[in-house]
N, C-alpha and C positions, 0 to 999 in steps of 0.2 A: 718841621724842627718835632724834637721826638721828646716828650717830655712823658714822667713817671713817677708816681709816689714816692714819696722817701719810706725807706724800710726801718722801723722802731722798732728798738730790742726790750724795751720795756717800757709798760704801759704809767702815765703818769709820772715818770723820771725813779719810781719807787717799788712797781711790783713788777716780778716776771710778765710778760706781753701775756702767754695764755692765764693766767689767773685774772688780769687786769680784764680781759676782754669777758672773762666769765663773770666777777664781777660788775661790770656793767650792763650785761646781758641781764643776771638777776634783778638789777636794779631796776630797768627796762620791764621785765613780768611783772615786780610789786606795781611800780607806777600805774601801767595799762589796767592791772586789775582792782585798782582805785579808780582811776576814769572808767570804765566799764560801769564799776557801783555808782557813782554819780552819775552817768546817765543814763542808767536806769534807775534812778530817782525823778531824772528830768522828764521821761517818757512818759511819769505818771502827772507829772506836772504841768508841763509843756510840752506841745508836740513841736519847735523846733531852738535847737540849742547851737549855741555859737561854740564850734568847733574847735580846741585849744589844740593843734596837733604842732609837735616840733618847731615852736616860735609862733609860731601861723593858726590866725584865728581868721572860720568863714564859718556861715550860719546853713545850718545844714538839719536835717529833720534827725530827732536822737537815735532814731532806733539806725539809722545810716554811721551815727558816730559810735554808736556799739560796736557793731558791723567792724569797722577800721581799725580799731582799740582789739578788737578779741584776733584781729588777721593779724596785726603788728603783734602779741602777747603769742602767737605760733610761729611766729616766722622768728621771735627772742627766742622759744623754747626748741627749735631747729638749731640756734646758734647754739645752746647749751651743751643740746646732745652733742655735737657736731664736734663742739670742743672740747669738750669731756671724754668723744670718743676718738680724738682726734681723725673723726671725718671729714677729708679734703670737700666733699661734695656737699655732702649739708652747709658746709661753713661759706663754700662757692654762690652757692642757691641764698643764702642768708647775704651775704656780700651787693648779687645785682638787683636783687630787693632793696639792700638799704640806699643804692645808685638806685633805683627807680625814685626811689620817697624823696632822695635828697632832691632830684631834680624836679621832682611835685612840688616840693617846697618850696624852691628856687623860683617856681612859676608861678607860684601861691604867692609869695612876697612882691615880688616887682607888679603882679593885678592891685595888689598890696596898697601898693606906694603908690599908683598912679590914680587909684581912686577914690583918695581922701585927700579934703582941703585944709583940717585945721591943723596945725604948727604942733598943736601938742599931741595930737593921736599920731599926726608923723611918728612924730620923736618913740612914741612909745614904739609902734610897729617897727620901725629900724631899728632900735633896741632890742628889742624884741628874737626881730625875727632875725637879726645878724648873729645872737646869741645861738640861737637853736641851730640856725646854721653853720656858725662856726662849730660846735659841738655836733655833729652830725657829721661835717667832714673831717673832724680829729676819730669819728669810731668808724669813719670808712677806711681811716688810713690804718689803726688800729687791727682791721681786717684783715686788709692788705699785707699788714707786716704777717699775722696768723696764717694768713694762705701762704705767704712766700714761704715760713718759716716750716708749717709742714708737708712741703714739696721738696725743700731742700731734705727733713729728716726722715730716717724711712722710720716704718711700725715700729722698729727694737731701740730706736735712739733714745734715753733719758737725758735730763739735765741737772747740771750739777752746777745749782746757783752760785754758792758760794766760788766753786773755778772760775766762773762767768764774770766774776765782780774783779777777779786777780787777774785773771789774763785775759777778758774779754773774749771767751769762748765759751761755749757752755756744750758742745757734745761730746758725750763718752759715746767710746766705739760697742758695737752690738756685744762683742764679749765683756767690756765692762773695765777693759783699760784704759787710762787716760791716756791722750793723746802723748809718743812717746817725745815729743818735742820741749812738751811743760817743764822747767825749769823751777825750783822750787827757791822763793824768794830770801833766803839764806843759805842757798849755795855760791861757793867762788867760782868762777871761773875764770880757767888761766888762758 
């Protein structure tokens, strides 16, 4: 059976796809910087800390937590650069990294669910883990859609967002002329 990711045209139903991926990547960089600061403080205070990573919690040395978030920040910076410059290779590297972290988070989620015996903690782990996995899968779908868009478009194709809203198409040919099949809304067809 063949299964493929859905291709999204907009991020969160309101922003253009590339801009939405950039906003999410910038927010991830800010969050990772915040978490590096938190775990840096934890190095001085305690030796082991609970790593909260994409909705999952696991107890690790604080130095390892810092390394994980710095690595996450580096891959998000790679996504930002690749999306800004429309470099498919960098976006694809981030996509494979995101798939591997999603699989690792899912395995941690299953491990946590099987080791907890208290019902309140089980509900909390399930809610946070499920929400974290849903956000990760949505980001994967956004990056997949951006990769498809970058592969379909050439390096000299520009976005016309008004044209996309009106007619459902966003491509402007490389010479700057709109698609000749576009008919204005007030035109009378005989």
